[in-house]
Every structure is written in C-alpha cells, then in structure tokens.
C-alpha positions as CSV (number, residue, x, y, z in Angstrom):
1,M,142.7,113.2,75.6
2,G,139.7,111.8,73.4
3,Q,139.0,109.0,75.8
4,A,139.1,111.4,79.0
5,R,136.3,113.4,76.7
6,L,134.5,110.4,75.8
7,P,131.9,110.2,78.8
8,I,131.3,113.9,78.9
9,E,130.7,113.8,75.1
10,R,128.0,111.2,75.7
11,I,126.6,112.8,78.7
12,E,126.2,116.1,76.5
13,Y,124.2,114.0,73.9
14,F,121.4,113.7,76.9
15,I,121.4,117.0,78.2
16,Q,120.0,118.5,75.4
17,Y,117.1,121.1,75.0
18,E,115.0,118.1,73.5
19,S,115.6,115.8,76.5
20,F,114.1,118.6,78.9
21,V,111.0,119.1,76.6
22,V,110.2,115.6,76.7
23,L,110.5,115.0,80.4
24,T,108.4,118.1,80.9
25,V,105.9,117.1,78.6
26,V,105.7,113.5,80.3
27,L,105.3,115.0,83.7
28,L,102.5,117.3,82.5
29,L,100.7,114.5,81.0
30,G,100.7,112.4,84.1
31,W,99.5,115.6,85.9
32,F,96.6,116.1,83.7
33,F,95.8,112.4,83.9
34,Y,95.8,112.4,87.7
35,K,93.4,115.5,87.6
36,L,91.0,114.2,85.2
37,F,90.8,110.5,85.9
38,L,91.9,110.1,89.8
39,R,89.5,112.7,91.6
40,R,87.5,110.2,93.7
41,I,90.9,108.6,95.4
42,T,91.2,109.2,99.1
43,E,92.9,112.4,100.6
44,K,95.8,110.4,101.6
45,R,96.4,109.3,98.0
46,H,96.2,112.8,96.7
47,A,98.7,113.9,99.1
48,S,101.1,110.9,98.0
49,L,100.7,111.9,94.3
50,R,101.1,115.5,94.9
51,H,104.3,115.3,96.8
52,R,105.5,112.9,94.1
53,F,104.9,115.4,91.3
54,V,106.2,118.5,93.2
55,R,109.5,116.5,94.2
56,T,110.0,115.3,90.4
57,G,109.3,118.8,89.1
58,S,111.9,120.2,91.4
59,Y,114.5,117.6,90.4
60,L,113.6,118.6,86.8
61,A,114.2,122.1,87.6
62,V,117.5,121.6,89.4
63,T,118.6,119.2,86.2
64,G,117.8,122.0,83.9
65,V,119.7,124.7,85.7
66,L,122.7,122.4,85.8
67,A,122.5,121.9,82.2
68,L,122.1,125.6,81.3
69,F,125.2,126.2,83.5
70,H,127.2,123.6,81.7
71,W,126.3,124.8,78.3
72,G,126.7,128.6,79.3
73,I,130.2,128.0,80.7
74,L,131.3,126.2,77.5
75,Q,130.1,128.6,75.3
76,G,131.6,131.6,77.1
77,T,134.3,133.7,75.5
78,W,137.1,133.1,78.1
79,V,137.2,129.4,78.8
80,D,140.3,127.5,80.9
81,Y,140.8,124.3,82.2
82,F,139.2,125.1,85.7
83,T,136.0,126.3,84.3
84,V,135.9,123.3,81.9
85,Q,136.2,121.2,84.6
86,I,133.4,122.9,86.6
87,A,131.2,122.6,83.4
88,N,131.8,119.2,83.1
89,Y,130.8,118.2,86.6
90,A,127.8,120.4,86.4
91,G,126.9,118.4,83.1
92,L,127.5,115.1,84.8
93,F,125.2,116.1,88.0
94,S,122.6,117.3,85.4
95,F,122.8,113.9,83.6
96,L,122.6,112.2,87.1
97,I,119.6,113.9,88.4
98,M,118.0,113.6,84.8
99,V,118.3,109.9,85.4
100,T,116.7,110.1,88.8
101,V,113.9,111.9,87.0
102,V,113.0,109.2,84.8
103,I,112.9,106.9,87.5
104,R,110.8,108.8,89.4
105,L,108.4,109.5,86.3
106,A,108.1,105.9,85.8
107,Q,107.1,105.3,89.4
108,I,104.6,108.0,89.2
109,Y,102.9,106.2,86.0
110,V,102.8,103.1,88.0
111,Y,101.2,104.6,90.8
112,L,98.7,106.4,88.5
113,Y,97.7,102.7,86.9
114,L,97.5,101.2,90.2
115,F,95.2,103.7,91.6
116,L,93.0,104.2,88.5
117,A,92.9,100.2,88.7
118,N,92.0,100.0,92.7
119,M,90.2,103.2,93.2
120,S,88.6,102.1,96.4
121,K,91.2,99.5,97.6
122,G,94.5,99.7,98.9
123,V,97.6,99.4,96.6
124,P,100.4,97.2,98.1
125,R,103.7,99.2,98.4
126,L,105.6,96.0,97.4
127,I,104.5,96.2,93.7
128,A,105.5,99.6,93.0
129,N,108.6,99.3,95.0
130,L,109.7,95.9,93.0
131,F,108.9,97.9,89.7
132,T,111.3,100.9,90.8
133,L,113.8,98.3,91.8
134,I,113.6,96.5,88.5
135,F,113.6,99.7,86.2
136,S,116.4,101.4,88.4
137,T,118.6,98.6,88.1
138,F,117.8,98.4,84.4
139,I,118.7,102.0,84.0
140,I,121.8,102.1,86.2
141,G,123.3,99.3,84.5
142,W,122.5,100.8,81.0
143,V,123.8,104.3,82.1
144,A,127.3,102.4,83.7
145,A,127.9,100.4,80.4
146,D,126.6,102.5,77.5
147,V,127.8,106.2,79.2
148,F,130.7,105.4,81.6
149,G,132.0,102.3,79.8
150,F,132.0,99.9,82.5
151,N,132.1,96.3,81.2
152,L,129.3,94.9,83.3
153,A,129.8,90.7,82.0
154,T,133.4,91.0,84.1
155,V,131.9,93.1,86.9
156,L,129.0,90.0,87.2
157,A,131.7,87.6,86.8
158,T,133.9,88.4,89.5
159,S,131.3,89.2,92.0
160,A,129.9,85.4,91.4
161,I,131.4,84.0,94.7
162,F,130.2,87.4,96.5
163,T,126.5,86.7,95.0
164,I,126.4,83.2,96.3
165,V,127.5,84.1,100.0
166,L,125.3,86.9,100.0
167,G,122.4,84.6,98.9
168,L,123.3,82.2,101.5
169,A,123.2,84.9,104.1
170,L,120.0,86.5,103.1
171,Q,118.0,83.2,102.6
172,D,114.9,84.3,105.0
173,T,115.1,87.8,103.6
174,L,115.0,86.3,100.1
175,G,112.5,83.7,101.1
176,N,110.0,86.7,102.6
177,L,110.7,88.6,99.3
178,F,109.8,85.9,96.9
179,S,106.7,84.9,99.1
180,G,105.4,88.5,98.8
181,V,105.9,88.5,95.2
182,A,104.1,85.1,94.9
183,L,101.3,86.6,97.1
184,Q,100.8,89.8,94.7
185,I,100.8,87.4,91.7
186,E,98.3,85.0,93.0
187,R,96.4,87.9,95.0
188,P,94.6,85.6,97.4
189,F,93.6,88.8,99.3
190,Q,93.8,92.7,99.2
191,L,94.5,95.4,101.2
192,G,91.1,95.9,103.5
193,D,90.4,92.5,103.4
194,W,89.6,90.6,106.5
195,V,92.1,87.3,107.1
196,E,92.5,84.5,109.6
197,I,95.9,82.8,109.3
198,H,96.4,79.6,110.8
199,N,100.1,78.3,111.0
200,S,100.6,75.3,113.4
201,D,99.2,76.1,116.9
202,E,99.5,79.8,115.9
203,K,96.6,82.0,114.8
204,W,96.6,85.3,113.7
205,V,93.2,87.5,112.9
206,G,93.4,91.0,111.4
207,Q,92.5,93.4,108.4
208,I,95.4,93.5,105.8
209,L,97.2,96.9,106.0
210,E,100.1,96.7,104.1
211,I,102.3,94.5,102.1
212,T,106.1,95.3,102.1
213,W,109.2,93.3,100.5
214,R,109.6,91.4,103.9
215,A,106.1,91.3,105.9
216,T,102.7,91.6,105.6
217,S,100.8,94.0,108.3
218,L,97.4,93.3,109.9
219,I,95.3,95.4,112.0
220,G,93.5,93.2,114.8
221,F,90.5,93.6,116.8
222,S,92.0,95.6,119.3
223,D,93.8,98.0,117.0
224,E,97.0,96.3,117.3
225,L,99.8,96.0,114.7
226,I,100.3,92.5,113.9
227,V,103.4,91.9,111.5
228,I,103.7,88.7,110.1
229,P,106.8,87.5,107.6
230,N,105.6,86.8,104.2
231,K,107.1,83.2,104.1
232,T,105.2,82.4,107.1
233,I,101.8,83.5,105.4
234,A,103.1,81.7,102.5
235,Q,103.1,78.5,104.4
236,S,100.0,79.1,106.4
237,Q,96.4,78.2,105.8
238,L,94.4,81.2,105.1
239,M,90.6,82.0,105.8
240,I,89.9,85.0,103.7
241,F,86.7,87.4,104.4
242,S,86.2,89.9,101.6
243,E,83.4,92.0,100.9
244,R,83.8,90.8,96.9
245,S,83.1,87.1,97.7
246,K,80.2,85.7,100.1
247,P,79.5,87.8,103.2
248,A,80.9,86.4,106.6
249,R,78.6,83.9,108.3
250,F,78.4,83.6,111.9
251,A,76.2,81.5,114.4
252,Q,75.2,81.8,118.4
253,Q,73.8,78.8,120.2
254,F,71.1,79.0,122.6
255,R,69.7,76.1,125.1
256,F,66.2,75.9,126.1
257,R,64.4,73.9,128.8
258,F,63.3,70.5,127.4
259,D,59.3,71.7,127.7
260,V,59.9,74.9,125.7
261,D,57.3,75.4,122.9
262,L,59.8,74.9,120.0
263,M,58.0,77.1,117.6
264,K,57.8,79.8,119.9
265,A,61.4,79.4,121.1
266,K,62.8,79.5,117.3
267,S,60.3,82.6,116.7
268,A,61.8,84.5,119.5
269,V,65.5,83.8,118.4
270,L,64.7,84.7,115.1
271,E,62.9,88.0,116.3
272,G,66.0,89.0,118.1
273,V,68.5,88.6,115.4
274,K,66.0,90.3,112.8
275,A,66.4,93.3,115.1
276,V,69.9,93.7,114.5
277,S,70.3,96.4,111.6
278,E,73.7,95.0,110.5
279,I,72.4,91.5,109.9
280,L,71.8,91.1,106.2
281,T,68.7,89.7,104.7
282,D,70.5,88.0,102.0
283,P,71.1,85.2,102.7
284,E,68.6,85.2,105.5
285,P,69.1,84.3,109.0
286,R,68.2,80.7,109.8
287,V,67.4,78.8,113.0
288,L,68.2,75.2,113.2
289,M,67.7,72.7,116.3
290,L,71.0,71.0,117.0
291,E,70.7,68.6,120.0
292,V,67.7,67.2,122.1
293,T,68.4,65.8,125.5
294,E,66.4,64.9,128.5
295,S,67.0,68.3,129.8
296,F,67.5,71.0,127.2
297,V,67.1,71.9,123.5
298,S,69.8,73.2,121.6
299,M,69.3,75.7,118.7
300,K,71.6,77.4,116.8
301,V,71.0,80.8,114.8
302,F,73.1,81.5,111.9
303,Y,73.3,85.2,110.3
304,S,75.7,87.2,107.8
305,V,77.5,90.2,108.4
306,A,78.8,92.4,105.6
307,D,81.9,93.9,107.9
308,Y,83.9,90.8,109.5
309,G,85.6,93.4,111.4
310,R,82.2,94.2,113.6
311,R,81.7,90.5,114.2
312,Y,82.2,90.8,117.9
313,R,79.8,94.0,118.3
314,V,77.3,92.4,116.0
315,G,77.5,88.8,118.2
316,D,77.0,91.2,121.4
317,E,73.9,93.0,119.9
318,V,72.7,89.5,118.7
319,I,72.7,87.9,122.2
320,S,71.3,91.3,123.8
321,Q,68.2,91.4,121.3
322,V,67.7,87.6,121.3
323,M,67.6,87.5,125.2
324,S,65.1,90.7,125.3
325,A,62.8,88.7,122.8
326,I,63.0,85.3,125.1
327,K,61.9,87.5,128.0
328,R,59.0,89.4,126.2
329,K,57.9,85.7,125.2
330,N,58.1,84.5,128.6
331,L,60.5,81.6,127.7
332,A,63.2,79.9,129.9
333,L,66.7,79.1,129.0
334,A,68.0,75.6,130.3
335,T,70.0,75.7,133.5
336,N,73.0,73.4,134.6
337,T,71.7,71.0,137.1
338,L,73.1,68.5,139.3
339,T,71.6,65.6,140.7
340,I,73.0,64.0,143.6
341,S,71.6,60.5,144.6
342,R,72.2,59.0,148.2
343,E,72.2,55.5,148.8
344,E,71.5,54.5,152.4
345,E,72.8,51.5,153.8
346,D,70.8,49.6,156.5
347,L,73.2,48.8,159.1
348,D,72.2,45.5,161.1
C-alpha cells in the first residue's frame, strides 16, 4: 500500500502553495522584462511573446485549480476510495501541467534573451527548438526517475539496439540536424543576409528566411521560396552578402568605338552611375579600361550597393542613366561589325 501511495506523495510535494507562487513570480518577472527592454522589437515578435505569456499563464491557472481541487477533496469531511482516486488523478494532472509550465517558462526566457541580443535581426527557430528539446528531455527524465521511480539505465540499455537501428534509418535527418546546429554555432550568416550557395553545378541565391532542424529557407529574387537541406549547405561554397560586412560590389561593362574620347567616355559612365541614388559614395564608383582592340574600347564601372537584394533593379537604373549620359555627350557605343572579303579568281 505504501508503494502505491509513494508516487502520489512525491507529486503532492511539488503541488504546494509555494510552487505556484514561485512559478507566478517567474512568469511576472519575464513579463516585466519584456515590457521594459523589448519595446522596439517587431510586431510579429510582440504577438509571439504575448501568445506565449497568455498560454503559459493559462496553463498555470489550470494546474493551480487542479491542485486546489486535489487538496480540497482530501481535506473534506467525507472521503471514500472513489473520491481519493479522483483527487489523486487531479493531483497527477496538476503536476504534469506544472512540468509543462516549467518547460514553457524556460522557452520564454530563451526567446527573451535571443530577442534582446538580436533586436533588429531574425532569430533562428532552431536554437529555441533545440534548447526546448534538450531541456524537456532532462525534465521528463528527472520526473520519470525521481517521481515515478523508473530505472532509466535499464530502459536505455534495453533500447540500445533499437537506437542503433533508428540512427541508421535517420542518417540524413540527423545529418541535417547536426549540420544546422554547426551552422548556428559557427554563424556564417544570420536571418536577413543574402547568400549565394554553390554546390557542384547547382547555384541558389536568396535571402535567409528561416533555419529549422532540417533545412534552411531562402526567399529568391522573384519571391520564390527555396528550401535547402542543412547538410547540403554545410558541404557547399557560400558567398555571403551581409550589411555587417563590406557592401556588395557589382560591375557593368560598356564598349565604345575605338576613336572615342577616352576621358569623355569615362566621365559619361561615371556621371550616369552617380545619378543613381542607391549607389554608395563610400567606396566610391570607379571606371577602369579593360581592353583595347582595333574596333572598340572596353570599360567597366564598379559600384557598391547596401542592399544585395536590389542588385538587378539598381543595375537596370545604372544602364539607363549611363546610356542617357552617353547620348547627352554625343558618344557612340561600339557595334558588332562583320567584314567579308571576296577574292576574285581570274579565269583564263
């Protein structure tokens, strides 16, 4: 009989008044921290945090009501076996929901830290999900061993073969998971960065949208969603265009006729480029001559843009402005010419 009562007695140790006071204080402290230090986060983050606080508060209220119900029945004047069983189940559900509240509170504090450290940048969901998985595993293992008396060592030993088989079956999935974790530890890029990913003959270009346990999602130039497995990214060559590093630098080539005034042509190209408002002045645009032949002179202008995602729109405006400047200065671009020579053979 004592062994049957033992789990309930352990559960009753946790569903005391003090436990609910501590959890309520922790929840309120998180709410005050959010209100004081995270006012400048995006509306999407505000909605996410508010939802988590409300949901966690609801769970806390439910577990408190169940605990009151448990203690109210046991302290009643008329108690039989049936009512004791109901009280015990109410206490059990109160404890299990309390464990859920603890996990959700830990997750809230992780998000508060991540949002505070990355106020203007995105936060990869993989970090929060991985923490939740590890913390939940620890809590559930502790509850199973310390509260319900399961021998975890025996369970783990008997499931070793199953674990090996499962690991072999999930090689690709685990490879993507560990690759995602490695990317988050190394952090070569962050949410919002533009990247070019080269893998053999494949190439993907886009802005980092999300990093999950399986894949990384990009938004391409045409607003298409590109989902690439983390393992593929870890094995690929990356070109990262981030606002934190040097601005993205691009180039556009123009060919003029051989007899053009070189200084006048350079001036026209530079004038057109500087007319584009999105081109940065530091580093300033530069025009260089690349090639001189008997029919044309090739020049290339180099310029920098803060937003890699606007490279094509800026490039279009560069060409338009340079062409306008060329026409104003009465310059002529080189044209493709085809020379055909005909040899006449004298016939006797």
